[in-house]
C-alpha positions in Angstrom: -12.3 -7.7 -19.1 -14.7 -7.4 -16.9 -13.6 -10.7 -14.8 -9.9 -8.4 -14.6 -11.6 -5.3 -13.5 -13.2 -6.2 -10.8 -10.3 -7.5 -8.9 -8.4 -4.9 -10.3 -10.9 -1.9 -8.7 -11.4 -3.8 -5.9 -7.5 -4.4 -5.1 -7.3 -0.5 -5.6 -9.8 0.5 -3.5 -8.7 -1.1 -0.7 -4.9 0.1 -1.5 -5.9 3.5 -0.9 -8.5 3.1 2.0 -5.4 1.1 3.8 -3.3 4.3 3.7 -5.8 6.4 5.7 -6.6 4.6 8.4 -5.5 5.4 11.7 -3.4 4.2 14.1 -2.1 4.7 17.7 1.6 5.8 18.5 2.2 5.2 21.8 4.7 8.6 23.3 5.6 7.9 26.4 4.4 9.6 29.6 4.3 13.7 29.2 2.4 16.3 32.4 -0.6 18.2 31.1 1.5 21.6 31.2 3.9 19.4 28.3 0.8 19.0 26.6 -0.9 22.6 26.9 2.5 24.5 25.9 2.9 22.3 22.4 -0.5 22.2 21.9 -0.6 25.8 22.1 2.6 26.3 19.9 0.8 24.0 17.1 -2.3 25.8 17.4 -4.1 22.8 18.6 -7.1 22.2 21.2 -6.3 21.4 25.0 -8.8 19.7 27.1 -8.5 18.1 30.4 -10.7 16.4 33.0 -10.4 13.7 35.2 -9.3 10.8 32.7 -6.2 13.1 31.7 -5.1 15.3 29.4 -6.0 15.9 25.4 -4.7 17.9 22.2 -6.3 18.2 19.3 -5.6 19.8 15.7 -6.2 19.5 12.0 -2.4 18.7 11.6 -2.0 22.0 10.3 -1.7 24.9 12.5 -5.4 25.0 13.4 -8.2 22.6 15.7 -9.7 19.8 14.8 -9.3 15.9 15.1 -7.2 14.8 12.4 -4.3 14.5 15.1 -4.7 13.7 18.4 -2.7 12.9 21.6 -3.9 11.5 24.7 -2.4 11.0 28.2 -5.4 8.8 30.2 -3.9 9.4 33.9 -1.2 7.5 35.0 -0.4 5.8 31.9 1.9 6.7 28.7 0.4 9.6 26.0 -0.7 8.2 22.6 -0.8 9.8 19.6 -3.8 8.8 17.2 -2.2 9.1 13.3 -3.6 9.1 9.9 -1.2 6.4 7.3 2.1 5.7 8.2 3.4 8.7 10.2 5.4 7.6 13.1 5.4 10.3 15.2 8.3 10.4 17.9 7.1 13.4 20.0 4.0 15.6 21.3 4.8 18.3 18.6 5.2 16.4 15.2 2.9 14.2 16.5 0.5 16.9 16.5 1.4 18.6 13.1 1.8 16.8 9.5 5.3 16.7 8.3 5.7 19.7 5.6 4.5 19.4 2.5 1.3 17.0 3.2 -1.9 17.6 1.8 -4.4 19.0 3.8 
């Protein structure tokens, strides 16, 4: 029994962790004004410096770092999201779908 239990535990632990890995999704180019406007609407924190402009949220309407969009100068914006989400625009990159757990 013990020889079967260990592989099952390892498979379960690895399977649960894979879905929580962050992934990067390209969102195309967006101006600082566009990112700032959406960031304010979703309750995130906007920042800008010489390297680009960024917004981060807790994915549920407040500041945090669970959902992040970064736009480096001259490059497409990249959303960093957790799990299997595939955002298609700034707003859904910075917000979790309705009904998702905190």
